[in-house]
C-alpha positions as CSV (number, residue, x, y, z in Angstrom):
1,M,13.8,-25.2,-29.8
2,G,13.4,-26.0,-26.3
3,L,14.0,-23.4,-23.3
4,A,17.1,-21.1,-23.4
5,I,18.2,-20.0,-19.9
6,E,21.3,-18.0,-19.5
7,S,22.5,-17.0,-15.8
8,R,25.4,-15.1,-14.0
9,D,26.7,-14.9,-10.7
10,S,26.3,-11.4,-8.6
11,E,28.4,-9.4,-6.7
12,L,25.6,-8.6,-4.2
13,P,25.4,-10.9,-0.9
14,F,22.0,-10.5,-0.9
15,V,21.6,-12.3,-4.3
16,E,22.6,-16.1,-5.3
17,R,22.4,-15.5,-9.4
18,V,20.3,-14.2,-11.8
19,W,18.6,-15.5,-14.9
20,R,16.7,-15.2,-18.0
21,S,15.2,-17.6,-20.3
22,R,13.0,-18.1,-23.2
23,S,10.5,-20.8,-24.2
24,D,10.2,-22.0,-27.6
25,D,8.0,-25.0,-28.6
26,V,8.4,-26.7,-25.2
27,G,5.5,-27.2,-23.0
28,R,6.4,-28.4,-19.4
29,M,9.9,-28.4,-17.8
30,M,11.8,-31.0,-15.3
31,S,12.0,-28.0,-12.2
32,V,15.2,-28.7,-10.4
33,A,15.0,-28.7,-6.2
34,T,16.3,-25.2,-4.6
35,P,16.9,-24.1,-1.5
36,H,17.0,-20.2,-3.0
37,W,13.5,-18.1,-3.4
38,E,12.9,-15.8,-6.1
39,L,11.6,-13.0,-7.6
40,V,10.4,-13.8,-11.4
41,F,9.2,-11.8,-14.0
42,W,7.3,-13.2,-17.2
43,E,5.7,-12.3,-20.3
44,H,3.2,-14.5,-22.4
45,R,1.3,-13.1,-24.9
46,G,1.7,-9.5,-24.5
47,E,0.5,-10.3,-20.9
48,V,3.3,-9.3,-18.2
49,R,3.1,-11.4,-14.9
50,A,5.4,-11.5,-11.5
51,A,5.7,-13.6,-8.8
52,V,7.6,-14.6,-5.8
53,L,8.6,-18.6,-6.1
54,G,9.9,-20.5,-3.1
55,P,12.3,-23.0,-2.2
56,E,11.4,-26.4,-4.0
57,A,12.5,-29.2,-1.8
58,K,12.5,-32.0,-4.2
59,A,12.2,-32.2,-8.3
60,S,9.4,-31.6,-9.9
61,V,7.5,-31.4,-13.8
62,A,6.3,-27.9,-14.0
63,P,4.5,-26.4,-17.1
64,V,6.2,-23.8,-19.3
65,P,4.0,-21.3,-21.6
66,E,4.9,-21.1,-25.2
67,D,7.0,-18.7,-26.5
68,A,7.3,-16.7,-23.1
69,E,10.5,-14.6,-21.8
70,F,11.6,-15.2,-17.9
71,F,13.6,-12.9,-15.9
72,G,14.5,-14.4,-12.4
73,I,16.7,-12.9,-9.1
74,S,17.6,-15.7,-7.4
75,F,18.1,-14.8,-3.4
76,A,20.6,-15.5,-1.3
77,L,20.2,-18.2,1.8
78,G,19.3,-16.3,4.6
79,T,17.8,-13.5,2.6
80,S,13.7,-12.6,2.8
81,M,10.8,-10.2,2.7
82,P,9.6,-9.9,5.9
83,H,5.6,-9.6,4.5
84,I,6.2,-12.7,2.7
85,P,7.6,-15.0,5.4
86,V,10.1,-17.7,2.9
87,S,8.9,-20.3,5.6
88,G,5.8,-20.4,4.3
89,L,6.7,-20.5,0.5
90,V,8.2,-23.8,0.0
91,G,6.9,-25.5,-2.8
92,S,4.3,-22.8,-3.7
93,N,4.8,-19.0,-4.5
94,A,2.7,-15.7,-4.2
95,P,1.6,-13.7,-7.2
96,I,2.6,-10.0,-7.3
97,P,-0.6,-8.3,-8.9
98,D,-0.8,-4.5,-10.9
99,V,2.5,-5.7,-13.0
100,T,2.8,-4.0,-16.4
101,R,6.1,-3.7,-18.7
102,R,7.0,-0.9,-16.8
103,S,5.9,-0.9,-13.2
104,V,5.6,-3.3,-10.5
105,W,3.9,-2.8,-6.8
106,L,5.8,-3.2,-4.2
107,K,4.0,-2.8,-0.3
108,G,2.6,0.5,-2.1
109,S,5.1,1.8,-4.1
110,A,5.3,1.7,-7.9
111,W,9.0,0.4,-9.1
112,H,10.5,-0.2,-12.4
113,V,10.3,-3.7,-13.4
114,P,14.1,-4.9,-13.3
115,D,15.8,-6.3,-16.4
116,Y,18.7,-9.1,-16.7
117,D,21.0,-6.1,-16.4
118,N,20.1,-4.0,-13.7
119,A,18.7,-6.3,-10.8
120,E,21.6,-5.4,-8.3
121,A,20.0,-1.8,-8.8
122,F,16.7,-2.9,-7.9
123,V,17.5,-5.7,-5.0
124,R,19.6,-2.3,-3.2
125,R,16.7,-0.4,-3.0
126,M,14.7,-3.4,-2.2
127,V,17.2,-3.7,0.7
128,R,17.3,0.0,1.6
129,E,13.4,0.6,1.7
130,G,13.3,-2.4,4.3
131,I,11.3,-4.8,1.6
132,V,14.6,-7.6,1.7
133,D,15.9,-8.8,4.9
134,A,18.4,-10.9,6.0
135,D,19.7,-12.8,9.1
136,P,23.4,-13.3,9.2
137,M,23.3,-16.0,11.7
138,V,22.1,-18.0,8.1
139,P,25.6,-17.5,5.9
140,A,27.6,-17.8,8.9
141,V,26.1,-21.1,9.8
142,L,26.7,-22.4,6.1
143,D,30.2,-21.6,6.8
144,G,31.0,-23.0,9.4
145,T,31.0,-20.9,12.3
146,A,29.2,-21.7,15.5
147,P,26.8,-18.7,16.4
148,D,26.7,-17.6,20.3
149,V,23.2,-19.4,20.6
150,S,22.1,-23.0,21.3
151,E,21.3,-25.6,18.9
152,R,18.3,-25.5,19.1
153,T,17.5,-21.4,18.2
154,V,20.1,-22.4,15.5
155,Q,17.6,-24.7,14.1
156,R,14.8,-22.8,14.2
157,R,16.3,-19.6,12.8
158,F,17.5,-21.6,9.9
159,V,14.1,-22.9,9.0
160,A,12.3,-19.7,9.4
161,A,15.1,-17.6,7.2
162,T,14.9,-20.6,4.5
163,G,12.0,-22.8,5.2
164,L,14.0,-25.7,5.0
165,T,16.9,-27.2,7.5
166,R,20.3,-27.1,7.0
167,G,20.1,-31.0,6.0
168,A,17.7,-30.2,3.3
169,V,20.2,-27.2,1.8
170,R,23.4,-29.3,1.8
171,Q,21.4,-32.5,0.2
172,I,19.8,-30.3,-2.6
173,D,23.2,-28.7,-3.5
174,R,25.2,-31.7,-3.2
175,A,22.3,-33.1,-5.6
176,R,22.4,-30.4,-8.1
177,R,26.8,-30.8,-7.7
178,A,26.5,-34.0,-8.7
179,A,24.2,-32.9,-11.7
180,V,26.1,-30.6,-13.1
181,M,29.2,-32.7,-12.6
182,I,27.9,-35.5,-14.8
183,Q,26.5,-33.4,-17.4
184,E,30.6,-32.4,-17.8
185,G,31.5,-35.9,-18.7
186,T,32.4,-36.6,-14.6
187,A,32.0,-41.0,-13.9
188,A,28.7,-41.2,-11.5
189,Q,31.8,-43.1,-9.5
190,E,34.1,-40.6,-9.0
191,V,30.8,-38.4,-8.1
192,V,30.1,-40.6,-5.5
193,H,33.6,-40.2,-4.6
194,L,34.1,-36.7,-4.6
195,L,31.0,-35.5,-3.3
196,G,30.9,-38.6,-0.3
197,Y,27.8,-40.7,-1.2
198,F,27.5,-43.6,0.0
199,D,27.6,-45.6,-2.9
200,Q,26.1,-45.4,-6.7
201,P,22.3,-46.2,-5.1
202,H,22.5,-43.3,-3.3
203,L,23.6,-41.1,-5.6
204,A,21.0,-42.0,-8.0
205,R,18.2,-41.6,-5.2
206,S,19.4,-38.2,-4.4
207,L,19.5,-37.5,-8.2
208,K,16.2,-38.6,-8.9
209,R,14.8,-36.8,-5.9
210,Y,16.0,-33.3,-6.3
211,V,17.4,-33.1,-9.9
212,G,14.1,-35.9,-11.1
213,R,16.7,-37.5,-13.6
214,T,18.9,-40.3,-13.5
215,A,23.0,-40.4,-14.3
216,T,22.1,-41.7,-17.8
217,R,19.5,-39.1,-18.6
218,L,21.8,-36.5,-17.2
219,A,24.3,-37.4,-19.9
220,A,21.4,-37.4,-22.7
221,P,19.3,-34.2,-22.3
222,D,15.8,-34.2,-23.6
223,P,14.6,-32.0,-25.7
224,E,11.3,-32.7,-25.2
225,E,11.5,-31.9,-20.8
226,P,14.8,-29.8,-20.3
227,L,15.9,-28.9,-17.0
228,S,15.3,-26.0,-15.1
229,L,18.0,-23.4,-14.1
230,L,21.2,-25.9,-13.0
231,Y,24.5,-24.6,-11.8
232,K,27.0,-25.8,-9.6
233,P,26.3,-23.8,-5.6
234,R,28.5,-22.0,-4.4
235,P,31.2,-24.2,-2.2
236,R,29.5,-24.1,1.5
237,T,30.7,-26.2,4.4
238,P,28.4,-29.1,5.5
239,A,25.9,-28.7,8.0
């Protein structure tokens, strides 16, 4: 009952995470902010659909179709589909037409619809055929490497590749990490100390904006309005 979500890491540098879920007797969820764009497929009442979902700069309530199955590939920061610029997808999505259980059309070619177990093979083909590309500057900046270009160029390329500023990515990641820690039983005051918040009100504002929950509500999950996929982001050097 509710929204059952399963996810896993990926060995591909182009992929942040692979996930699948199923809804049962739930009409809405709290969609947690995420800096990543996703390719999502879902089936509801025999109809299969797909869309490219852009990054989410803040948490928001989203409808959930009843008895639907979802599968998604969350792409690494800096990765993009050049024909669908991620900078124009923040807080929105781009539907993919002509999808069936067997095939999906991408840039004029029919592809087998991927699933949870073969997502990497699908992405490898996307990379080979130039449907997915990556700006190497973005992971370098996130790892703390200073590129040999001006700060203005770094900012421009980072936003073009991710749709968000480095500061926004850092804040979203920190809030998601804080939410997971609180769900695991870490006291709010300790989270403040460990993650570098100024104080508990600062943590509270961050959680409300990016996760849509207070620390108290995170400690007591709401089955009528579950959270979307929530996991600890991979460690990054603060920007």
